C-alpha positions in Angstrom: 66.2 19.7 121.6 62.4 19.4 121.8 62.1 19.7 117.9 64.4 16.7 117.6 62.3 14.6 120.0 59.0 15.5 118.3 60.5 14.6 114.8 61.8 11.3 116.2 58.5 10.4 117.8 56.6 11.3 114.6 59.0 9.2 112.6 58.5 6.3 115.0 54.7 6.5 114.7 55.0 6.6 110.9 57.4 3.7 110.8 55.2 1.7 113.2 52.1 2.4 111.2 53.8 1.3 108.0 55.0 -1.9 109.5 51.6 -2.6 111.0 49.8 -2.2 107.6 52.5 -4.2 105.9 52.0 -7.2 108.1 48.2 -6.9 108.0 48.2 -6.7 104.2 50.7 -9.5 103.8 48.7 -11.8 106.1 45.5 -11.0 104.1 47.2 -12.0 100.8 48.8 -15.1 102.2 45.5 -16.7 103.2 45.0 -20.1 101.6 42.9 -20.2 98.4 40.1 -22.7 97.9 41.5 -26.1 97.3 41.6 -27.3 93.7 43.6 -30.4 94.4 41.1 -32.8 92.9 41.3 -31.0 89.5 45.1 -30.7 89.5 45.7 -34.3 90.7 43.5 -35.7 87.9 45.7 -37.5 85.3 43.6 -36.2 82.5 44.2 -32.6 83.7 47.9 -33.2 84.1 48.3 -34.7 80.6 46.1 -32.3 78.7 45.5 -29.1 80.6 48.4 -28.3 82.9 50.8 -27.4 80.2 48.7 -24.3 79.4 46.6 -23.7 82.6 49.4 -24.4 85.0 50.0 -27.1 87.6 47.7 -25.3 90.1 45.0 -24.4 87.5 45.7 -20.7 88.2 46.8 -20.0 84.6 50.1 -19.2 83.0 51.5 -16.0 81.6 51.2 -16.3 77.8 49.3 -19.6 78.3 45.8 -20.6 79.3 43.8 -18.5 81.7 43.1 -19.4 85.3 40.5 -22.1 85.8 39.8 -20.9 89.3 38.4 -17.5 88.5 35.2 -15.5 88.6 34.8 -15.8 84.8 35.0 -19.6 84.9 32.9 -19.8 88.0 30.1 -17.9 86.3 30.3 -20.1 83.1 27.7 -22.8 82.7 28.7 -26.5 82.5 27.4 -26.4 78.9 29.7 -23.5 78.0 32.7 -25.2 79.6 31.8 -28.5 77.7 31.6 -26.5 74.5 35.0 -24.8 75.0 36.7 -28.1 76.0 35.2 -30.1 73.2 35.4 -27.5 70.4 38.2 -25.2 71.5 38.1 -21.4 71.7 40.7 -18.9 70.6 44.1 -20.6 71.1 42.6 -23.5 73.0 42.5 -26.6 70.8 39.5 -28.9 70.6 39.6 -32.0 72.7 36.5 -33.8 71.4 38.6 -36.4 69.5 41.2 -36.7 72.3 39.1 -37.0 75.4 36.0 -39.1 76.0 32.7 -37.5 77.0 33.2 -38.9 80.5 36.7 -37.3 80.8 35.2 -33.9 79.7 32.3 -34.2 82.2 34.7 -35.2 85.0 36.9 -32.2 84.2 33.9 -29.9 84.2 32.8 -31.2 87.6 36.3 -30.7 89.0 36.6 -27.2 87.6 33.2 -26.3 89.1 34.2 -27.8 92.5 37.5 -25.8 92.5 35.6 -22.6 92.0 33.3 -23.1 95.0 34.0 -20.3 97.5 35.1 -21.7 100.8 
């Protein structure tokens, strides 16, 4: 009878530990990300960028990469301007489609969305 009680209590401890870590990890991953609402609400972004980079700028599978990432955060404004204006890889160039002001505004919004909060 005692072996059964010991196994039951060990099982309860293991189950409790699993549930505790599950809830801790799920709450850690559900924390809100930095806001990129200025970028994603921009009509220029919506018309030209969202179809590839996603409505939330977090990228799309088989589409454009996330614009709220470490790689983009470490890119200089000149690098971003060059990529937007001249294209890179599968990204088309937008120099004839967007004004310099539109490109500059997008760069500022992309940089603002990447600021760690």
